[in-house]
N, C-alpha and C positions, 0 to 999 in steps of 0.2 A: 484405408477404413474396413473393417469389417462387412462384407455385403451382407452376413446373414442377422446383423443386428437391425438392418432396414425393414426385415421382412417379420420380425419378431413383435410378440405383443410388449408393451412397453409397461403395462400394468395401468395403475389409476391415471388419471388425468393430472391430480394435484396427487403425486406419491410420497413416500418417505424421503427420497432424495430432495425433493422440493423443499421438506422441511428442513432438513439438514441446511439447504442453501440459504433458507431465510434467517436460520439462526447465525449462519456464519457472517450475512449480510449485518445483522445487527451487532455482531462482535465486532466487524469493522467498524461501524457508525461508533459504538461506545468506546473502543481504543481511540479513535481520532479525535473525539469530542475530548477525552482526557489527555490527549497529545497536545492538543492547540489551545485548552482552557486557560494557560497561565498566559499567554498572550494577552489575553483579555482582562484577567483577571489582576494582572500587575499593574495595569492602566488605575483600576481603584485601589488597590493597595498603598499606591505611592502620590496619591492625590491628596497632597498635602493642604490643598485649599478646602478640603472636607472638614469639618468638624466632628466626624464620627468617630469612632474608636477602631484600632486595628491599621491605622495608617503608618508607613514604614517610611524614613528619609533615607531612602537608596538611591545613588547615584547611578548614572549610567554605565559605570562600569560593572557595579554588582548585580543590575538588572541583566546586563549582557549575558553576565554568568549565570545567573539562574536559567535566563530563557535556553542557553547551549546545554546545561547541565543533563536534561534529557537523552540528549544523544551520547553523554559519557558512556552509559551504559547500556544504549540501545544497540552499538555496534559490538559488544563483547559476545553475547550468545548467538549471533547470526549462524555462523556454522556448526556448532555444537548443536543448537536447537533442530537443525535440520535432521542431524543423528539419532535425536532422542525420539523425534518425531516419527521416524523409520523403523526405531526398534520397540518403542512403547505405544505407539499411536497419538495421533494428532489431538484426539479428544481432552484427553488428561493435560496436555500443555497448554491448549485455548483456554481452558477453564481455569488453570493456576495462573494463567497470564492476566485474565479479566479479575478474577478474584483478590491478586494482590493488588492491581491498580485500583480497584474499588476501595479495598480497605486502606490503601495508602491514601486516596483521595479523601477519604472522609478524615483522616487523622492529619491532613496539611494545616488546616485553620489551627490548629492546638499546637502543633508542632511549631509553627510560624512564631505564633505568640511568644512562645516558651524558647525557641531555639534559635529565633530570628532567621535570617537568609540563609545560613550553614545549613540549619536543619531544612530549611525548604529544600535547597539543593540537594541535601540527601535523599530527601523524599522523591523528588524527580528523578535521580540516577536510579533509583530501586523500581521506578514505574518504566524507567527505559531499558532497564535490563530484564525486566519480566515482559515487555513488548517487544524485546528481541526474538522472541520464538513466535510472533504473529504470522510474517509473510512466509517462513518456512512451514509452519504448521497449515497455515492456508492452501499453500500447495500440495501439500502431502494429502489433505483431505478433498481437495477437489480430483486428484489424482484417483482417489479411491472411489467418490460418489458420482461423480457426474460424467456421464457416457460422451462419447466422441464426438456426437452428431449434435451435443447440447452445450458443449464446452465454453464456447465462445459468449453466447448470450448468458447462460448460468455464472460463468467465471468472472464476466462483466458486471453482472449483477451484486456479486459478493465484493469484489474490488470496489465499484462505485460506492460501496459504503463509506469508505475512506472520505471521499469528496462531500458527501451529503454529512459526515461527521463534521466535518470542519465548517461546512455552509451552517448548520443548526448551531455550532459552539458560537460561531462570530455575531450570528444575527441575536441569539437569546440572552448571551452573556450580559450584555449590558443594561438589560430589562431587568434580569435576576439580581444584579448588582444594585441597581438603583432601587428596586425593592424590597429587598431582603438583606443587602452587605454583600461585599463579595465571598466571605466563607460560603454563602449559598451555592455559589457555582461549583465548588468542589464537594458539597453535600449532595445536590441533585446527581453529578455525575457517578458519585461512589453508589448511591441507592439505587441509580439505574442498572450500574454495572452487577450489583448484588441481584436484584431480580433476575437478569439475564441468566446467572450464573446457577440459580435454583431451576430455572426453565430448563436449561441444557442438560444439567445432570440427569434431568428425565427423558429428556427428550433425543439427544445427542449419542452419536455411536461414532466409533472409529471407522467402519466400513459396512457395508453392506452384509458381509460375511458375520459380523458380530452384532448387528442389529437384531433386537428382538423383536421390533414393530412392523419390519418390512415383510412384505408377501414373497412368495416364492417366484412369482412372473417377474415381477421388477427387480428383484437381486438377479435372477438370471440374466434378463435383458443389458443390466449394467454392467455384471462381470464379462458377459459375451462381448459387448460392445468395447470393453477394456482391455479384454484377452486375460482375465483373472480368474476363469473359472477353475474350481477344484481349490486345493488345499494351500492356504498362504504360508508363505515361506519368509524365514528372514534372512535377507540377501546380505551378502557382505559387500560394503561400498567399494568399487573398483577406483579408488583416488588417483591411480596412476592415469587411467584411460580417459577419467573425466578432466584432469588437469592439462591433458596433453592435446586433448579435442578441440580442434580450431573452430569448431561450430560452438562449442561452449565458451569457447574464448570471446568470441565475437559478442556472445550475450552479457559477459562481463563489460565489454568496453561500450556496448551501447546501452546499458544500465547506467555506468558510469556519466556517459553524455546527457543522458535524460536527466539524472539528479543534479549535474552540474547546470544545465538550465533551470531547472524546475525551483532548487533551492536557492539561487542567484535572485529568481523573480520574487519568490516567497519573502526572502529578506530583505532585499534592496528595494524594491518597487515601492513602498511607501514612502521612504526618503526621497525618491526620483520625482514621486508624485508632489511632496512638500516642496523639494528644494527647487526645483526646475520648472515645474507647472504652478507652481503656486498653490496646492491644495493638500491637505493632509488627509489621504485616505482612509487612514488608520480611525479618523475622528467619524466616520461612517459605516457602521457595520454592514449595512446592505451593500455598500459599493465594494468593500471589501470581500464580500463573500460571493460577489458576482461572477469572476472568473471562475473560482470553482463551482459554483451552482450550473454554469455552463458546459463544464467538464463533465460534472455529473450527469445533465440532460443528455450531452453527445455518446456518453458511453454505451445507451439504449440501442441506438441505431447502428452504430459500430458494431455490436454485439450479435443482434439481428442480421444484419447484411452479411457479417463474417459467416455464421452458420447458415443463413440461405445460399451463398455463394459457394459453401463445400458441398452443401445438400445436393444443387444442382449439378456440381462438379465442372463448375466454370474455371475453376482456378485450382491448383493443387493445395495442400496445406501450408506447404511451405512461401509458395507465393502469395497467398491470402494473408498469412502473418506477416509478410514483408511489404504488403501494399498498406496494411494497417499501421505498422510501424512508420512507415515512411511519412503518411499523414499525420501522425503524431509527434514526428520528430523534424521533418522538412518544414513542415507547416508552421510551426513556432520558430523555428529558425529563420524563415523568410519574412514572418510578421515583427520578428527583433530588428531585422534591419529595416522595415518600414517605420519603425516606432522612433527610429534616428531621425527620420524626416517630419516628424510632428511639429508643425508651427508653435512657437512658444505661446503657451497660455490656453492652447486647444484642448481642455482637458476632455472633452467628450471623445474627440478622436482617439486620444491617448487611451482613456479606459476601455474603449471599442476593442483597439488593438492589444490591450492587455488581455481582454477576455478572449478574443481569438487566440492569442497565444496560450493560455491557459487551458482554453476549452479543448484545442485540438490536440492536446496531451492526452485525451481520452484514447486515442488512437493506440497507445503502449498497452493498453488493456487486453486488447486482442491481438496485437502485435506479440513483439518479443517477450511482454511476460508470461504468455501460455506455450513459448516454446519449452521451456524446461519441462514441462508434461508434456509436450508430443514428443520430445526428444527419448525420453527416459520416466517415466510416471513412476517407476518404482524408486528413482533417487530424485524426484522433482524437489521434496523439501529441501534435501543437501544441496542441491545445486542453486535452487533459491537462496539458501543461507549464504552460500560463497559469493553468487553474485551481489546479493544485497549489502553483505559486508563491505565488499570495495567500494559500492555505489555510496553507502552512506560516509564512509570516509571522505569521499570526493564531496558529498553533500556537506561536509563541514568544512572542508578547505575553501570551496567555490565563493562563499561569503567573504573569505579573507582574502583571497585573490582580488576580489571586488573593491576591499577596503583599501589594498595597495594600491589601484589603480586610480582610487577616488580621494585625491589630495585637496579636491575643493569639491564640496558636493554640490556647489551650485552651478559649476562649469559644466554646460551641456555636452562639449566635447569631449570629457573623460566619462561620462556617461555613455557615449557612445561606443567609446573604447571598450566598455564593459559589454554593451549589447553586442559588439561585432563579435567579441570573443565566446560568448555564450552562442551565438549563432554558427559560430565556426565548428565549434564542438559540437553542437547538436547535427550539424551535416555531416563531420567527418567521421564521427562514431556511429551514425546508422548507415552510411555508405559501407562501413567495413562489418556490419551485420548483413546489410544487402548481398555484399558478394561472399562472405564466408559461411553465414548462418543456415540452418535448415531445419524442417521439422521432422525430418524422416526419422522413424524408430531406430536408435542406436543399438548396434549387436549389444553392446556391453549393458544393456538394460536387464537382460535375461542371462546371468552367469549360467556357467557349466554345471551339470547337475551334482558335480562332486564338489562344488564349491557352495553348495546351499544346506543351510540348516534348517531344519524343519523347527518350527515352533509348535510345540504338544497344546498349547493353550490357544492357538489361532486357526484351528481348523475349522475350513468352511463348512457350513452346515450342506447338508445333501438336498439337493433340488430334483423335482420330477420333472 
């Protein structure tokens, strides 16, 4: 961490970088409301007991296809979008992402009326395709805008929007559907996204160098902290060095392990509650949202504590990231084992443990998720695209594996097998990261001068 940045004037207490962070936070909120809205809307769309219009007689197989269709498109652009963000800047990609999602969300009701579930799946694939650039683009923008000294808390604030968006959608969707019908869910999401796009066009920017709003003092502080003072360069991606770097491979491994546990819980826990504990957790939006609310709330102390520890130099960046990641992965792994010993019918204890499992996952936001930026901020978007690509393939596979194990969903012992497998993967993959991961800046983050191509359109403004 550059010592000079600690002595420099940081500019306004609430600067342009904070405006960017707030806008990106709301981008995450909006994207995740549109990602999870179908899980609540489909309940109203298939409620044949309702006498209202727009009710569809879709069996569970069709509903499963609809619910999974988002991810068919989601994994496609993970790696390309990291490269696109590095080449053209993150602002245009995140703007396109939310603009497309908003437009499609507004079209979903009429598309479903006239095109049935097939057209609905097409809309969801398109939304997933455009959201495929979300995380790589966020990493790219955080790597450009957030100083090292503020990365944990501001990065956590941004990514915490995912959990808050999930909570909001789970809680309000039922009220919206009951008051105005299920199409209103998509109209509200689409309109909210459109408002964000208009605001971001005026307020957003790829980097401090290209921002017309930022002052010289704040720009210099950010650039100095990140080691990006001077002319911006278009850097060729060192694919071979990235793909053969053991520390980066450990990021792929831990990200895959995290997604295995997270998506197993996301997709299978409602069935466990209903079949084994005798309660349908999906019937209560507040109960469904509680674990994700806990994750969102816990993200803030994780972020502030990480930055405080690094500021006081109690731990190195690598050790701090590994500590956060270990809490976020070992904690849920142990809680899943404990869940196997919950007495039948003890709903309160089961929900408490479920909340602990998901809540402690907040540790990954200040853990391995930020290591991409620590290792190579110039290629953070590309690296995030690679790890997220593999992790989301695992996110699709994990529920299928759980389905193979669960031949009888009412048999607690089969559920225990699912929990033990997820727990073992949580623990093993994080251990691999703890042993081989690092937050040290990699030499290939700064290619040799003869490998750098200057971008004449991306010159930093002169600062005094």
